[in-house]
Structures are given as structure tokens and as C-alpha cells.
C-alpha positions as CSV (number, residue, x, y, z in Angstrom):
1,M,4.5,1.0,-13.9
2,F,2.2,-0.3,-11.2
3,N,-1.4,1.2,-13.6
4,L,0.1,-1.4,-15.8
5,T,-0.2,-4.0,-13.5
6,R,-3.4,-3.3,-12.1
7,D,-4.5,-3.4,-15.7
8,L,-3.4,-6.4,-16.4
9,I,-4.9,-8.1,-13.1
10,N,-8.3,-6.3,-13.7
11,I,-8.3,-8.0,-16.8
12,L,-8.1,-11.3,-15.6
13,G,-10.7,-10.5,-12.7
14,I,-8.1,-9.9,-9.7
15,E,-9.5,-7.6,-8.0
16,T,-7.4,-4.8,-7.3
17,E,-7.8,-5.0,-4.1
18,R,-5.8,-7.2,-3.7
19,V,-2.7,-5.1,-4.9
20,R,-1.3,-2.9,-3.0
21,L,2.2,-0.1,-3.4
22,E,3.9,0.9,-0.2
23,W,7.0,3.2,0.0
24,I,9.0,2.2,2.6
25,S,11.9,3.2,3.8
26,S,14.7,0.2,4.4
27,A,14.8,2.4,8.5
28,E,11.0,2.1,8.8
29,G,10.8,-1.8,9.8
30,T,8.0,-0.8,12.5
31,R,6.0,0.7,9.3
32,F,7.0,-2.4,7.5
33,A,5.4,-5.3,9.7
34,E,2.0,-2.6,9.7
35,V,1.8,-2.1,6.7
36,A,2.2,-6.5,5.7
37,R,0.0,-6.7,8.8
38,E,-2.6,-4.8,7.5
39,F,-1.8,-5.8,4.1
40,T,-2.6,-9.7,4.9
41,E,-5.9,-9.2,7.0
42,E,-7.0,-7.0,3.5
43,I,-6.6,-9.9,1.9
44,R,-7.9,-12.8,4.0
45,S,-10.8,-10.9,4.9
46,L,-11.5,-10.6,0.5
47,G,-11.6,-14.6,0.7
48,S,-10.5,-16.9,-2.0
49,A,-8.9,-15.4,-5.3
50,S,-11.0,-16.0,-8.5
51,M,-9.6,-15.6,-11.8
52,K,-11.4,-15.4,-15.0
53,Q,-9.7,-17.4,-18.0
54,A,-8.0,-15.6,-20.4
55,A,-8.6,-14.9,-24.0
């Protein structure tokens, strides 16, 4: 399912770096916060998303 999602965002012209999948247990609150912080920083560094119009 993730590969299908990645293909779809590629078709739409969105950078694949804007999608991330992490497996985090509900017992890993600290890990979740770390991943969320890292991903937020990465998205901010990419800037605004540009999408091409789908046919």
C-alpha cells in the first residue's frame, strides 16, 4: 500500500521525501516525538510543495 501511495504522489508531482512511513509502538512516545520533530524539520527544509495538474 505504501508503494502505491508513493507512486501516486510521484504522478501528482510531489516530492517523495514528503511521505514517510515509520513503525512505532504505542509504548514508544519518546520515539514518536523524535520522528515527528525530524520529519517536520525535513518538510520545512523542503519548502512549499509544488503539484502539477493531473490529466
